[in-house]
N, C-alpha and C positions, 0 to 999 in steps of 0.2 A: 583500532581496533576491527576488525574481518569486514569487509563486507558483506559476505555470506552468512555473517551473525547477525548481523545489522537489518538486512534487506530482505537478502533473496534466498538447520541447527535442531535427531527425529521428534515428532511434536506429543506435546501432551495433549491428550483429551480434554479439550471445555467444556464444561459444564456451566449453562448460562441458563436463566431462565426468560424465557422469550417469548412474543405474544403467539397464539397459534394463526396459522397463514389459511386460508379456507381452502387453497386447493395450489399443486403446482404452479406458478409462475414461466410466465412462455418466456422464451430468449428476447424477441420483438418488444415483449416489457419490459423486461427487466434492462434492454438496450435503449431503450425509451428513458427510463429512471437513471441510466447513467448519464446520458447526454445533457439531462434537465438540472444534473446535479454538478455547478458551473464552480459555487465554493460550498466549502463546509469545513468545519474546526470543532474540536472535541478532544475529550481524553482516550488514549490508549492503552491497551496492555500488551506487552509483547511477550511470547513462552519461546523461551529459546532451547537449542539441543542441548543442553546441559542442565535441564529443569530449571536454571534461574527465570526470574520474570520482571523484566524492566516497565516501567511505566512514563510517560509523557502525556506531551500535549501535539497533536498532527492538525496540521493547515491544509488541507486542499484546494488548490486553483487551479480547475480544467480551463483550457489543454495543458498539458506537460509539467504543472508544477504542483508539488507537492514538499513538506516539509513538516521531520518529526524530529523535535525538543525534548532530549530525555531528561527526565528527572532524576536530583543528585541521587546517590551519589554516582550514578552515571555520567552524566554530562555532557551525553555525546549532542552533537547534532547531525544530523541529513537531511541534504536538501536538495532536489530534483530542479534542474530549472536549465532553461538554455541548452537541452537534449542533452545534459550531463545529468550525473548522480554524485554528487561530493559526498565524503564520512571525515567531520571534523573531528577528533578523536583531543579532547581537553588536555589529555597530557601528554602529548605528543607538541613535540618543538618542530616540526616540519609541517610544509602543506597538510591540504583534504587528499585522500585516496578519491580518485577520480574515474568514474566507471561510465560507458554512453548510456542514456536510458533505454536506448532502443534493442539492446542486449538482456533487459530485465523484462520479465513478466509483466513488471508493474507499469510500462509502457502501454499494457493494455487496457486498464480501466485510465492511465493520463489522456490517452488519444482524443483528438480533438472530435472526432465521432465514431461514437463506438458501436459497432454489429455484430453484436455474438452469432448471428444469423450467417455470416461470412463462410462457406465453405471450408471447411479443416479446422475453423477457429474452436471451434467446441468441441472437446473430446469426453466430455460429460456433465450430465445434465438429470440431477436426481431429485427426488423430493422424499423426505421422511417423517411426513405427516406435519412439519413444524415449519420446516426451512428449506429451503431449494437451492441447493448446490451447483454450483456452474464451473469446470474446469475448462480453464480455455488456453489457447497455446499462439503463438503467432506462426499463421500456417505458412509463412514463408521459409521462417526458422523456429521450427518446434525444438532444436539442438538449446535453443535458447532457456528451455526449461517451463512452466507453466502456474499457472494463476489458481487457485481453487476462492470462488466466490459464495459467501455464505448470503443470502437473501432471509429474511419477513415477510410478510406481506401484512395488507391492514391499519396502515399504509405499507407502503413495499420501503424494505429500511436496507443498508446493505451492514452485516452487524461483524464479519470478519472475513479476514482471508486467509491463507496458504500459500506461499511462495514457494515453488521449487525450482532450484537453480539449476544451472547447467554443468553444477560439480557436485549433483547430488546432495544437497543440502536442502534444508527447508526450515522455514519460521512461519511462525501463525502469529499475525494481529488481530486484537479483538479490539474493536469501537465501541464506546460507550455512545451516550446519547448526544448527535452530533447538531451543531447549530448550522443549518445551511443558508443561504445568499447574503453573506457577510462581506461588507469591505475588507479587502487587504490591500495590504502597501505590496508593489512589486520589491522591496528590499528584502522581502520575508524570503526571496524565491534566487537574491543575486549573490552566484557563490564568489565572483570574483571580488563584491562587495564585504562578503562575510571574511575572507581571504587576509582582505586588506585590513581590513578593522581588528583581526587575531596577530595581524605582524605587527602592528601599530602598539598593541597593547603588551607585548613581550617586553 
């Protein structure tokens, strides 16, 4: 499956019942929230550009690690770890497609230290009365694309993100209720281990 469809497809408007936030959340407050979010797991829904919807389970282990397990009939697996992103297609007999994590906007929220106040990182910071949306990019590599993060308050939660990649494609991921502070095995984010496992099962 194409990398741009998976992670980084015009986007449908997602209508969500979100709790009201008292006010626009500051960049420093949101940076602190992301820096405190070390591990999290929960359900996600992905809106693809062709109008189809994928679902699955997401595992986040900052810094630098994330795992998307797509539910059947998709059965795709995406792992970020060791500074790379790998896409495993269950229908393929070849190895995974791999990309440098640093070339994806997702690297912004997977960084060890998130600083949304960094010069030229944030190119949009809005509030619609319910949620605060921050559009961020790598200030040294704006051509890599950007990520739009949607947060609600009371308490602060990351609800969804929209990734605009360097090829002009977009993908929206909507997060369900996330369980934070959970222990995770490093094997979940080991690309080579997953590749070896799939190779031995062929």
